[in-house]
C-alpha positions as MATLAB code, in Angstrom:
seq = 'MKTVKIVGVPEHFNFPWLMAIEEGAFKTRGIDLVWTDIPEGTGKMSEMLENGQAELAIILTEGIVKSIIEGNPVKIVQEYIATPLHWGIHVAANSTYQNVKDLKNTTVAISRYGSGSHLMSFVNAQNQGWETSSLKFEIIHTLDGAIEALKSGTADYFMWEHFTTKPVVDAGIFRRLEDCPTPWPCFVIAATESFLIKNKELLRHILEIINLYTTEFKLIPSIDRTLSNKYGQQLEDVREWLRITQWSQSQLSAEAIENVQDYLYKLDLISHKLDVDKLITNL';
ca = [
      24.564   14.448    6.625;
      20.863   15.237    6.248;
      18.453   12.908    8.099;
      15.227   12.034    6.277;
      12.451    9.951    7.870;
      10.660    7.569    5.518;
       7.952    5.005    6.248;
       6.474    2.039    4.400;
       4.810   -1.310    4.936;
       7.105   -4.264    5.835;
       6.424   -5.991    2.523;
       8.427   -7.216   -0.449;
       7.488   -4.164   -2.560;
       9.819   -2.055   -0.443;
      12.870   -4.313   -0.484;
      14.691   -2.045   -2.998;
      14.685    0.706   -0.368;
      16.166   -1.612    2.266;
      18.856   -2.737   -0.170;
      19.812    0.819   -1.088;
      20.015    1.835    2.577;
      22.049   -1.243    3.540;
      24.472   -0.680    0.681;
      25.029    2.954    1.687;
      23.665    4.381   -1.562;
      22.007    7.345    0.163;
      24.879    8.074    2.531;
      27.224    8.526   -0.441;
      25.011   11.526   -1.309;
      25.064   12.822    2.276;
      21.601   11.489    3.120;
      20.820    9.486    6.265;
      17.572    7.869    5.125;
      15.904    6.404    8.219;
      13.387    3.710    7.258;
      10.575    2.667    9.629;
       8.276   -0.286    8.940;
       4.603    0.514    9.544;
       2.622   -2.761    9.676;
      -0.614   -0.833   10.307;
      -0.446    0.438    6.730;
      -1.700    3.491    4.875;
      -3.995    5.066    7.475;
      -1.213    5.125   10.050;
       1.343    6.441    7.553;
      -0.995    9.252    6.467;
      -1.319   10.224   10.120;
       2.484   10.165   10.569;
       2.985   12.429    7.547;
       0.378   14.839    8.873;
       1.819   15.110   12.378;
       5.471   15.325   11.305;
       6.594   11.850   12.369;
       7.609   11.117    8.769;
       8.651   13.196    5.779;
       8.324   10.576    3.036;
       6.115    7.519    2.626;
       5.670    4.649    0.204;
       1.930    4.540    0.397;
      -1.190    3.236   -1.327;
      -2.394    5.559   -4.072;
      -6.060    5.647   -3.069;
      -5.265    6.168    0.613;
      -2.985    9.167    0.162;
      -5.286   10.753   -2.437;
      -8.144   10.569    0.066;
      -5.933   11.943    2.847;
      -4.745   14.906    0.745;
      -8.311   15.755   -0.256;
      -9.216   15.743    3.438;
      -6.520   18.353    4.120;
      -3.282   16.446    4.741;
      -0.482   18.803    3.518;
       1.239   16.179    1.358;
       2.015   15.784   -2.337;
       2.584   12.715   -4.510;
       6.101   13.043   -5.964;
       6.273    9.829   -7.988;
       4.497    6.635   -8.903;
       6.338    3.721   -7.248;
       4.507    0.572   -8.421;
       2.876    0.915  -11.830;
       0.785   -2.253  -11.606;
      -2.359   -2.972   -9.538;
      -2.258   -4.400   -6.032;
      -3.993   -7.761   -5.800;
      -6.074   -7.748   -2.616;
      -6.894  -11.254   -1.440;
     -10.328  -11.643    0.165;
      -9.750  -13.938    3.137;
     -11.922  -15.797    5.630;
     -10.946  -18.058    8.498;
      -9.904  -21.481    7.206;
     -12.790  -23.181    9.040;
     -15.364  -20.551    8.010;
     -18.619  -21.646    6.399;
     -18.264  -18.901    3.753;
     -17.436  -20.488    0.402;
     -17.484  -17.552   -2.007;
     -17.452  -13.768   -1.923;
     -21.219  -13.366   -2.408;
     -21.677  -15.182    0.933;
     -20.008  -12.207    2.651;
     -22.830   -9.759    1.993;
     -23.928   -7.996    5.222;
     -21.042   -9.503    7.232;
     -18.246   -7.654    9.049;
     -14.967   -6.808    7.332;
     -11.718   -6.465    9.279;
      -9.796   -3.269    8.428;
      -6.508   -1.952    9.735;
      -8.067    1.470   10.341;
     -10.440    3.938    8.692;
      -8.857    5.486    5.608;
      -6.582    2.494    5.094;
      -6.318    0.463    1.908;
      -8.178   -2.415    3.527;
     -11.007    0.015    4.348;
     -11.177    1.677    0.925;
     -10.861   -1.554   -1.037;
     -13.749   -3.097    0.887;
     -15.913   -0.447   -0.824;
     -14.452   -1.265   -4.239;
     -15.170   -4.945   -3.643;
     -18.706   -4.166   -2.456;
     -19.334   -2.170   -5.617;
     -17.952   -5.023   -7.722;
     -20.418   -7.366   -6.001;
     -23.378   -5.003   -6.383;
     -23.798   -4.546   -2.615;
     -25.089   -1.404   -0.909;
     -21.876    0.134    0.420;
     -23.831    1.882    3.197;
     -24.438   -1.549    4.751;
     -20.719   -2.351    5.201;
     -19.710   -3.089    8.797;
     -16.145   -2.784   10.086;
     -13.914   -4.152   12.823;
     -10.624   -2.287   13.312;
      -7.771   -4.776   13.728;
      -4.656   -2.575   13.085;
      -2.351   -5.313   11.734;
      -2.299   -8.694   10.002;
      -1.907  -10.350   13.407;
      -5.005   -8.492   14.559;
      -6.886   -9.789   11.534;
      -5.850  -13.362   12.297;
      -7.253  -13.010   15.804;
     -10.469  -11.287   14.625;
     -11.292  -13.941   12.034;
     -10.411  -16.716   14.479;
     -12.627  -15.283   17.237;
     -15.450  -14.305   14.886;
     -15.423  -10.569   15.636;
     -14.905  -10.110   11.882;
     -15.845  -12.338    8.953;
     -13.395  -11.428    6.208;
     -10.202   -9.484    5.629;
      -8.689   -7.932    2.513;
      -4.890   -7.714    2.313;
      -2.203   -8.070   -0.346;
      -2.330  -11.540   -1.921;
       1.308  -12.536   -1.544;
       1.826  -11.034    1.920;
      -1.038  -13.156    3.262;
      -0.133  -16.269    1.244;
       1.964  -17.771    4.120;
      -1.083  -17.400    6.396;
      -3.184  -19.211    3.793;
      -0.504  -21.903    3.382;
      -0.469  -22.400    7.159;
      -4.199  -23.191    7.151;
      -5.179  -20.065    9.107;
      -6.863  -18.109    6.303;
      -8.691  -19.326    3.225;
      -8.635  -16.980    0.226;
     -11.883  -16.788   -1.724;
     -10.636  -14.645   -4.598;
      -8.644  -11.517   -5.448;
      -9.802   -7.923   -5.929;
      -7.204   -5.903   -7.886;
      -6.993   -2.126   -7.577;
      -8.275   -0.288  -10.673;
      -5.120    1.915  -10.581;
      -1.323    1.770   -9.977;
      -1.019    0.778   -6.359;
       1.906    2.527   -4.610;
       3.243    6.073   -4.809;
       5.989    8.047   -3.094;
       4.554   10.932   -1.083;
       6.278   13.833    0.672;
       5.091   16.449    3.123;
       4.793   19.961    1.732;
       7.053   21.276    4.499;
       9.786   18.858    3.402;
       9.310   19.764   -0.264;
       9.655   23.491    0.350;
      13.204   23.104    1.711;
      14.472   19.873    0.154;
      13.547   19.551   -3.525;
      17.131   18.946   -4.637;
      17.628   16.426   -1.839;
      14.465   14.617   -2.904;
      15.705   14.503   -6.504;
      18.789   12.652   -5.227;
      16.637   10.195   -3.248;
      14.420    9.469   -6.264;
      17.410    9.098   -8.569;
      18.897    6.460   -6.274;
      15.731    4.433   -5.713;
      14.896    4.583   -9.417;
      18.282    3.061  -10.238;
      17.592    0.245   -7.791;
      14.056   -0.453   -9.008;
      15.101   -0.349  -12.672;
      17.628   -3.147  -12.047;
      15.815   -4.968   -9.240;
      14.475   -7.916  -11.231;
      17.908   -8.468  -12.789;
      19.650   -9.076   -9.452;
      20.930  -12.692   -9.351;
      18.788  -14.905   -7.084;
      16.577  -11.973   -6.005;
      13.658  -14.439   -5.927;
      15.440  -16.582   -3.330;
      16.455  -13.540   -1.301;
      12.847  -12.332   -1.139;
      11.569  -15.834   -0.362;
      13.917  -16.125    2.601;
      13.334  -12.618    3.948;
       9.523  -12.623    3.755;
       8.851  -16.321    4.431;
       7.180  -16.919    1.076;
       7.280  -19.864   -1.283;
       9.729  -19.440   -4.137;
       7.046  -19.981   -6.786;
       4.889  -17.274   -5.169;
       7.763  -14.794   -5.223;
       8.433  -15.571   -8.871;
       4.777  -15.022   -9.760;
       4.742  -11.735   -7.824;
       7.869  -10.537   -9.633;
       6.274  -11.466  -12.956;
       3.149   -9.345  -12.402;
       4.801   -6.398  -10.604;
       6.304   -3.415  -12.410;
       8.177   -0.621  -10.630;
       7.860    2.905  -11.961;
      10.383    5.705  -12.314;
       7.978    8.449  -13.400;
       5.169   10.575  -12.008;
       1.661    9.174  -11.570;
      -0.442   10.058  -14.611;
      -3.272   12.566  -14.488;
      -5.570    9.847  -15.836;
      -4.751    7.538  -12.915;
      -5.374   10.305  -10.390;
      -8.720   11.155  -11.979;
      -9.684    7.480  -11.926;
      -8.881    7.192   -8.203;
     -10.838   10.356   -7.413;
     -13.797    9.222   -9.528;
     -13.952    5.916   -7.615;
     -13.632    7.562   -4.198;
     -16.262   10.164   -5.031;
     -18.680    7.612   -6.485;
     -18.314    5.539   -3.313;
     -18.933    8.615   -1.083;
     -15.462    8.292    0.431;
     -14.544   11.892   -0.457;
     -16.806   14.944   -0.523;
     -15.118   16.634   -3.493;
     -12.362   16.210   -6.061;
      -9.210   18.298   -6.539;
      -7.303   19.480   -9.574;
      -4.394   17.161  -10.310;
      -1.808   19.846   -9.440;
      -3.179   19.954   -5.900;
      -2.295   16.271   -5.456;
       1.067   15.923   -7.194;
       4.228   17.944   -7.648;
       6.762   17.611  -10.418;
      10.362   18.087   -9.311;
];
């Protein structure tokens, strides 16, 4: 039995992995896939890949591209979610801010530097026509940290996945002003180069299994109710999320990678771009 350490955010996108593990799909191939939830998100997972705490990650496209360009010895092995991530722009429920333009020159809560919440704050600033050099940040690590920061006023707004934060909005803690979708497919599967060197065939087995699960995921009877119960979300929200979300079973396109790099470079978040083959590997 080969042990493989994989990390991802504790969100509904990754439920197919939890199902496959629980049903023993990997163990039938001699793989002990050990899943760890990382609520801190992409910045933390990039760090774990770099220091050997994880071998695989389900991670935001823009975050891992930036990390690889900065020297993280990791490759993208497959696109995981083919559709954009819808980042809700949230303020405290009792905040005086009424629309996104009110947030200019205020402080944004981010999980950490290099995270999706950090990078997408630049995309949003560009969309609004703001000077990105004027962005101010408060590191909050997790969603709970963001709740506290917005409540106490140490940060003014917080960007996080629309449906994950919907229960916080429903509870009257956050108020969502609008959404900011990613201009690219949102999640990829990434592997460390050291893992790839020795385990390409093993990784092919892992991808074959998860691709079977994601292909059939929406067809599972009552999957909407299962997700609603597990993640504490309203049934109608889960159904809407399922409608707009498409899993992928193929490699991220060169066009998508170029688009991500163009955005990051234009926003001064990377110092240079890489050839596509330096960022992905085809098994």
